[in-house]
N, C-alpha and C positions, 0 to 999 in steps of 0.2 A: 212629535217621537219623546216619549218616555224615557226616563231617565232611570240608568241603573245604579243600584248603590253598592258600595262594597263594603266589606268590615271597615276598612278605614273613613270612608265617609260618615258611617255611623259613630265611630270614638271619635271623631272632630266633633261631631255636634253634643255628642256626651259633654264634651271636654268646654265647650263653649257654653254651655247651660249651666256647669258646675261653678257652684261659690267656690271664692278663694280658701283653698286650707281642705276641702271636703273632695274625700275620696270616693270614686265612684267603684260599686260593685259589680264584676263583669259578670259573665255566665263561665269565663276562665275558669275563675276564682273556686266556685261550687265543683266545676268537673275536678278541680285538682285533688279538693279535699277528699273529696267522696272516693275518688282514683288513691287516692296514698290510703284512705282508711282501710279499702279493699285489698293491696296488698298486703299491709300491713295484719288483717285477718288472716290471707291466704298464708303469710309465714306463719304465724302461728298457731294456725292447723295443724301444717305440713309437720311444724317439728313437735305437735302434741300426739300426733298420730301416724308420723311414718316410721316408726321402731319395729315393724314387721319387717323382717327379710325373709326373701325367697332362695328356697334350697333345691337342690336337682341332682339325687343322685343315685349310684345301684346298690341296691341292700343286695350283698354277697351271697353266694350260693352256702349250705352249712354251717347259719348262724353268723358268718363271718360280721364283724363290727366296721362300721362306720361313722364318720362325722359331718351330722346332718349341716351344723353350723358352730363358729368360733368367733369370739369375738370378745370385748371388755363390758363390762356391766359397767350400764349407765346411771345408777341407783344401787340404794342399798335395799333395797327389796331383796329378799329370800324367795324368789320364784320366776319362774320362765314360762312363758305361752307358747302353745303349737296349734295350730289351725289349719286349716283347708290343706286336709292328708288325701292326697291319691296315690296307692299302691297299683301297680302292674303288671302282669297283666289281670283284669278284673275277674274274678272269683269273689266269692260269699265270704265273709268272716277274715279278707284280706287285712292283716295289724301289723306293727312293730312293735319289739320291745324298746323304750326309749328311757336315759339316764343324763345327768348332767356330771361332768368334770369339771376340776378346777384346776388349776397349774400350781403346785407348791412345791418349791425348792428341787426342780429340775424334775420334776416327775407329776403325771395326771392324777387325781385322787376323786374318786367318785364320794359325790357330795348329793346324792340323792337316790331317792329308791327306784327300783327300773319298774316302770309302768309300761303297761300293756294299749298303745294306740292305734285305734281303728279307723280304716281309711272311711271318710265322709263323715267322722264326726268331729266332737270337739267346740269349743278351741278345751284344750287341756292346758293344767297348770300344773308343774313340777314344781315341786316345793326343795329349794336348797339351804343345806345350812352347811357352814356360814357362807357368804360371800358377801363381798363391799365393795362398793363404787370403784372403778379401776380393776378390780380383779378379772382375771383371763381366764374364760371359762369355755366349756366345747359343750354342745348338745350330741351324744351317741345314741346311737340304733344297729339295732338288729332285727332279720326277718323272725317274726315270732316262730313261725314252723321252720323244723330239720327239713330245709329242702335243698335239691340237688341243682335249682333254678335259681337265677341272678332276676331280681326283681326290680323293676325302676320306682321312685320314689319323689314326689315333689310335697311343697306343703311351705308355709310360714312360720317361723320362729322371731319372739321378740324376747331379747336375753334381760329385757330390765336390767 
């Protein structure tokens, strides 16, 4: 009958052949280091590229304003990015007017030009001046056309 070797049998055999003071590199150590490097890499990538946040809003009729996203600036960069825009129901040339505001002295102050962002295009860059890391800002929008209908809008914004 054949003998069944287990992990412990192999480990004991390695330890018997080991010289005093010598360490044996087992398969466990390389697997652990590769796993650790993989986790560190994934954490770095998620921190570096996870800044876009999704929004889902209704653009009110008659050019009513709505906040797409509000938050704190994470860098001193003077811009905000906007991408993956969908506005429904689908009609050709569907678009929204977009701008950025900053909270200053208990009031919201417009800090960018109003730009037209079209469905399915972008990414767009909204230049803001001045903004600093830690400033509370919000991205606002309205329907580009004066319409009696409300339109749904989804997309992603990076406040940078």
